[in-house]
C-alpha positions in Angstrom: -60.5 -5.2 -12.0 -61.1 -3.7 -15.4 -57.8 -1.8 -15.2 -55.7 -4.9 -14.6 -57.5 -7.3 -17.0 -56.4 -7.7 -20.6 -59.4 -9.6 -21.9 -62.4 -8.6 -23.9 -65.4 -10.9 -23.1 -68.6 -10.5 -25.1 -70.4 -9.1 -22.1 -70.0 -8.2 -18.4 -72.8 -9.1 -16.0 -73.3 -9.2 -12.3 -75.0 -11.8 -10.1 -78.1 -10.0 -8.8 -78.2 -8.0 -6.8 -74.9 -7.6 -5.1 -72.7 -7.9 -8.2 -74.7 -5.7 -10.5 -73.2 -2.4 -9.5 -69.7 -3.9 -9.7 -70.4 -5.2 -13.2 -71.7 -1.9 -14.4 -68.6 -0.2 -13.2 -66.4 -2.9 -14.9 -68.4 -2.4 -18.1 -68.0 1.4 -17.9 -64.3 1.2 -17.3 -63.5 -1.6 -19.9 -66.0 -0.6 -22.6 -67.4 -4.1 -22.7 -71.2 -4.1 -22.9 -73.2 -4.8 -19.7 -75.9 -7.5 -19.9 -78.2 -9.3 -17.6 -78.1 -13.1 -18.3 -79.2 -13.8 -14.7 -82.2 -12.1 -13.1 -83.7 -12.3 -9.7 -87.4 -13.2 -9.5 -88.8 -12.0 -6.2 -92.6 -11.6 -6.5 -93.5 -15.1 -5.1 -90.5 -15.7 -2.8 -89.7 -14.2 0.6 -86.3 -12.7 1.4 -83.9 -15.6 1.4 -82.1 -14.7 4.7 -85.4 -14.7 6.7 -86.1 -18.4 7.3 -84.5 -19.9 10.3 -83.7 -23.2 8.6 -80.6 -23.1 6.3 -82.0 -25.6 3.8 -85.0 -23.3 3.3 -82.8 -20.3 2.8 -80.7 -22.2 0.2 -83.8 -23.3 -1.7 -85.3 -19.8 -1.8 -82.0 -18.4 -3.1 -81.9 -21.0 -5.9 -85.5 -20.5 -6.9 -85.2 -16.7 -7.1 -82.2 -16.8 -9.6 -83.2 -17.3 -13.2 -81.0 -17.6 -16.2 -81.8 -16.0 -19.6 -80.8 -19.1 -21.6 -80.6 -17.3 -24.9 -77.8 -15.2 -23.5 -75.7 -18.1 -22.0 -76.5 -21.2 -24.0 -73.4 -22.7 -25.5 -71.2 -20.1 -23.8 -68.3 -20.4 -21.5 -69.2 -18.4 -18.3 -66.7 -17.4 -15.7 -67.9 -16.1 -12.3 -65.6 -13.7 -10.4 -65.7 -11.6 -7.3 -63.8 -8.5 -6.3 -61.2 -9.0 -3.6 -62.9 -7.0 -0.8 -66.2 -8.8 -1.1 -64.4 -12.2 -1.3 -62.5 -11.4 1.9 -65.6 -10.2 3.7 -67.5 -13.4 2.8 -64.7 -15.7 3.8 -64.2 -13.8 7.1 -68.0 -14.0 7.9 -68.3 -17.6 6.9 -65.0 -19.0 8.3 -63.6 -16.5 10.8 -60.4 -14.4 10.8 -57.9 -17.3 11.2 -59.3 -19.2 8.2 -59.4 -16.0 6.2 -55.6 -15.8 6.5 -55.3 -19.4 5.2 -57.4 -18.4 2.2 -55.4 -15.2 1.6 -52.0 -16.9 1.9 -52.7 -20.2 0.3 -55.9 -20.9 -1.5 -56.6 -17.6 -3.3 -53.0 -17.4 -4.7 -53.4 -21.0 -5.9 -56.7 -20.2 -7.5 -55.3 -17.1 -9.2 -52.3 -19.0 -10.5 -54.7 -21.6 -12.0 -56.8 -18.9 -13.7 -53.7 -17.4 -15.2 -52.0 -20.7 -16.2 -55.1 -21.9 -18.0 -56.1 -18.5 -19.4 -59.5 -18.8 -17.8 -60.3 -15.1 -18.3 -59.3 -15.1 -22.0 -61.3 -18.3 -22.7 -64.5 -17.1 -21.2 -67.3 -15.9 -23.4 -69.0 -14.2 -20.4 -67.4 -13.0 -17.2 -69.9 -12.6 -14.4 -68.8 -10.3 -11.6 
């Protein structure tokens, strides 16, 4: 992603834990500093995928993610995902048929919107 982007946000960060390695790679390639405005607090919470009830899993996932407000207050934050991870998540959530709908219709519309409104360029932080 860093090779195709022409923006210079203040920082690059990943959503813990899955996005952290991707953000470090983006930061290394782009020269934009890596930061951690979001941290995962795990000492008092179980693994979020373990409960059998979805609402409990959702609540645990929300409670474990903490924002470092000094790093994001009054900033424009843009969350992004690499294409492979996005495809895998859509496939797992919606199935192969719906994935094709996303790939052929929804993702191109989203990317056109980001480009038309210069979302990348206007973001203070880009979270991968």
